[in-house]
C-alpha positions in Angstrom: 25.5 -25.8 38.0 28.1 -23.5 36.6 28.0 -20.8 39.2 27.3 -21.6 42.8 27.7 -18.3 44.8 27.3 -19.9 48.2 30.1 -22.3 47.5 32.2 -19.5 46.2 31.6 -17.5 49.3 32.6 -20.5 51.4 35.8 -21.0 49.4 36.8 -17.3 49.8 36.1 -17.4 53.5 38.2 -20.6 53.9 41.2 -19.1 52.2 40.8 -15.7 53.9 40.3 -17.4 57.3 43.8 -18.8 57.1 45.0 -15.2 57.3 47.7 -15.5 54.7 50.1 -12.7 53.9 49.5 -13.5 50.2 47.8 -16.0 47.9 48.8 -17.0 44.5 45.9 -17.1 42.1 46.1 -19.4 39.1 47.0 -17.5 35.9 47.4 -14.3 37.9 50.1 -14.4 40.4 50.6 -13.0 43.9 47.7 -11.3 45.7 48.2 -9.3 48.9 45.7 -7.7 51.2 43.8 -10.9 51.2 41.2 -9.7 53.7 40.4 -6.6 51.6 40.3 -8.6 48.4 38.1 -11.3 50.0 35.6 -8.6 51.0 35.6 -7.1 47.5 35.0 -10.6 46.0 32.0 -11.1 48.3 30.5 -7.8 47.1 31.2 -8.7 43.5 29.6 -12.1 43.8 26.5 -10.7 45.4 26.3 -8.0 42.6 26.5 -10.7 39.9 23.8 -12.7 41.6 21.6 -9.6 41.7 22.2 -8.9 38.0 21.5 -12.5 37.0 18.3 -12.6 39.0 17.1 -9.4 37.6 17.7 -10.7 34.0 16.6 -14.3 34.3 14.1 -14.0 31.5 15.3 -16.3 28.7 16.0 -15.0 25.2 18.7 -14.0 22.8 19.0 -10.6 24.4 19.7 -12.0 27.9 23.4 -11.8 27.5 23.3 -8.3 26.3 21.0 -7.3 29.2 23.3 -8.8 31.7 26.6 -7.5 30.4 25.3 -3.9 30.3 25.4 -4.0 34.1 28.9 -5.5 34.5 31.8 -3.0 34.6 35.0 -4.2 33.1 
């Protein structure tokens, strides 16, 4: 499986549960306000799951259907 939302939620909770002042994300750098960022990540993961489930019909247009719902 390429995307496991439950495992991703657990990983975020594990890191945020340590109550760090900052984390250092690979290829990104320092991230502060870890609790707020963790909550935002949880919301984004859930939104991506909803988008994927709503567009699970196979076909060449699937990618286009999914990406129209993702803000960049």
